[in-house]
Backbone as ProteinMPNN parsed JSONL, in Angstrom:
{"seq_chain_A": "MQPRGATFEVIPYMDARHYSEMHMAKCRREKSSDMDVWQELFNQTFM", "coords_chain_A": {"N_chain_A": [[29.818, 73.897, 62.7], [30.394, 70.485, 63.289], [29.684, 67.977, 65.694], [32.206, 65.769, 66.921], [32.291, 63.671, 68.602], [34.067, 63.849, 70.701], [34.907, 64.543, 74.065], [35.62, 67.058, 76.431], [37.278, 68.053, 79.384], [37.383, 70.768, 81.457], [40.021, 71.89, 83.373], [41.557, 73.509, 86.161], [44.59, 75.528, 85.838], [46.685, 74.917, 87.744], [45.937, 72.377, 88.602], [46.115, 71.011, 86.178], [48.817, 71.271, 85.716], [49.894, 69.825, 87.878], [48.816, 67.314, 87.301], [50.079, 66.776, 84.835], [52.771, 66.736, 85.677], [52.725, 64.513, 87.36], [52.173, 62.457, 85.525], [54.381, 62.72, 83.829], [56.448, 61.883, 85.495], [55.703, 59.218, 85.817], [55.97, 58.353, 83.161], [58.724, 58.639, 82.852], [59.656, 56.688, 84.651], [58.587, 54.364, 83.486], [59.595, 54.485, 80.983], [58.049, 55.5, 78.847], [56.495, 56.298, 75.683], [54.828, 58.427, 75.69], [55.79, 60.697, 76.822], [56.393, 63.15, 75.505], [53.873, 64.265, 74.991], [52.884, 64.791, 77.586], [54.87, 66.509, 78.46], [54.447, 68.677, 76.78], [51.903, 69.549, 77.674], [52.632, 70.268, 80.277], [54.406, 72.394, 79.724], [52.616, 74.198, 78.587], [51.172, 74.983, 80.764], [52.836, 76.499, 82.287], [53.505, 79.101, 84.498]], "CA_chain_A": [[30.677, 72.846, 63.21], [29.699, 69.258, 63.63], [30.336, 67.256, 66.798], [33.035, 64.633, 66.514], [32.252, 62.641, 69.626], [35.093, 64.049, 71.726], [34.491, 65.344, 75.212], [36.75, 67.692, 77.089], [37.031, 68.495, 80.749], [38.183, 71.942, 81.795], [40.607, 71.796, 84.707], [42.387, 74.681, 86.464], [46.008, 75.414, 85.473], [47.519, 74.227, 88.733], [45.585, 70.963, 88.552], [46.674, 70.476, 84.935], [50.269, 71.198, 85.906], [50.144, 68.698, 88.777], [48.455, 66.118, 86.542], [51.138, 66.514, 83.854], [53.975, 66.349, 86.422], [52.518, 63.15, 87.831], [52.304, 61.553, 84.385], [55.766, 62.775, 83.341], [57.229, 61.014, 86.384], [55.342, 57.843, 85.463], [56.574, 58.079, 81.85], [60.166, 58.452, 83.069], [59.84, 55.373, 85.29], [58.208, 53.281, 82.583], [60.202, 54.764, 79.675], [56.903, 55.568, 77.946], [56.606, 57.193, 74.529], [53.882, 59.528, 75.882], [56.472, 61.782, 77.535], [56.282, 64.411, 74.761], [52.519, 64.794, 75.181], [52.789, 65.338, 78.941], [55.797, 67.644, 78.525], [53.774, 69.795, 76.121], [50.889, 70.054, 78.607], [53.363, 70.923, 81.361], [54.904, 73.675, 79.208], [51.476, 75.087, 78.353], [50.635, 75.443, 82.044], [53.868, 77.242, 83.01], [53.064, 80.46, 84.835]], "C_chain_A": [[29.839, 71.632, 63.574], [30.43, 68.559, 64.763], [31.099, 66.044, 66.289], [33.105, 63.551, 67.587], [33.307, 62.773, 70.709], [34.497, 64.861, 72.869], [35.736, 65.868, 75.911], [36.34, 68.123, 78.484], [37.957, 69.668, 81.032], [38.691, 71.765, 83.217], [41.486, 73.019, 84.939], [43.86, 74.434, 86.131], [46.83, 74.615, 86.475], [47.204, 72.738, 88.777], [46.178, 70.307, 87.312], [48.183, 70.317, 85.064], [50.626, 70.006, 86.796], [49.898, 67.375, 88.048], [49.563, 65.764, 85.546], [52.44, 66.112, 84.542], [53.892, 64.897, 86.882], [52.726, 62.146, 86.684], [53.705, 61.583, 83.773], [56.648, 61.875, 84.19], [56.958, 59.549, 86.061], [55.978, 57.447, 84.129], [58.079, 57.851, 81.983], [60.448, 57.072, 83.655], [59.624, 54.233, 84.307], [58.803, 53.427, 81.189], [59.129, 54.787, 78.576], [57.134, 56.567, 76.812], [55.656, 58.39, 74.647], [54.522, 60.754, 76.529], [56.302, 63.125, 76.824], [54.915, 65.069, 74.957], [52.393, 65.462, 76.546], [53.717, 66.531, 79.116], [55.162, 68.874, 77.888], [52.694, 70.397, 77.022], [51.548, 70.811, 79.755], [53.839, 72.308, 80.921], [53.769, 74.676, 78.996], [50.915, 75.644, 79.654], [51.664, 76.21, 82.864], [53.384, 78.657, 83.259], [54.251, 81.338, 85.122]], "O_chain_A": [[28.73, 71.747, 64.096], [31.66, 68.547, 64.794], [30.679, 65.381, 65.34], [33.899, 62.617, 67.478], [33.429, 61.888, 71.556], [33.682, 65.758, 72.65], [36.767, 65.198, 75.968], [35.195, 68.509, 78.723], [39.172, 69.567, 80.863], [37.918, 71.524, 84.144], [42.103, 73.516, 83.997], [44.326, 73.294, 86.137], [47.591, 73.729, 86.086], [48.104, 71.921, 88.969], [46.683, 69.187, 87.377], [48.757, 69.342, 84.578], [51.561, 69.263, 86.494], [50.684, 66.435, 88.17], [49.943, 64.599, 85.422], [53.148, 65.235, 84.046], [54.868, 64.151, 86.803], [53.375, 61.116, 86.862], [54.168, 60.568, 83.252], [57.509, 61.176, 83.658], [57.881, 58.734, 86.034], [56.471, 56.328, 83.986], [58.643, 56.983, 81.318], [61.361, 56.375, 83.214], [60.377, 53.259, 84.293], [58.552, 52.6, 80.313], [59.288, 54.174, 77.521], [57.867, 57.544, 76.962], [55.676, 59.275, 73.792], [53.839, 61.753, 76.757], [56.087, 64.141, 77.485], [54.821, 66.291, 75.073], [51.859, 66.566, 76.655], [53.388, 67.468, 79.844], [55.316, 69.987, 78.392], [52.583, 71.619, 77.123], [51.074, 71.873, 80.157], [53.692, 73.281, 81.66], [53.954, 75.875, 79.207], [50.248, 76.678, 79.643], [51.401, 76.542, 84.02], [52.911, 79.332, 82.345], [54.087, 82.519, 85.426]]}, "name": "protein", "num_of_chains": 1, "seq": "MQPRGATFEVIPYMDARHYSEMHMAKCRREKSSDMDVWQELFNQTFM"}
């Protein structure tokens, strides 16, 4: 595998869930097109 210049940060599930909830609320307020991305992260962190 060759590096592609991307870096990732590992965050605990509950932090990821809170982070996605925060951004989903912002997307709703601003009618942003990023809602699907944050909804997917939220769904992936459902326990």
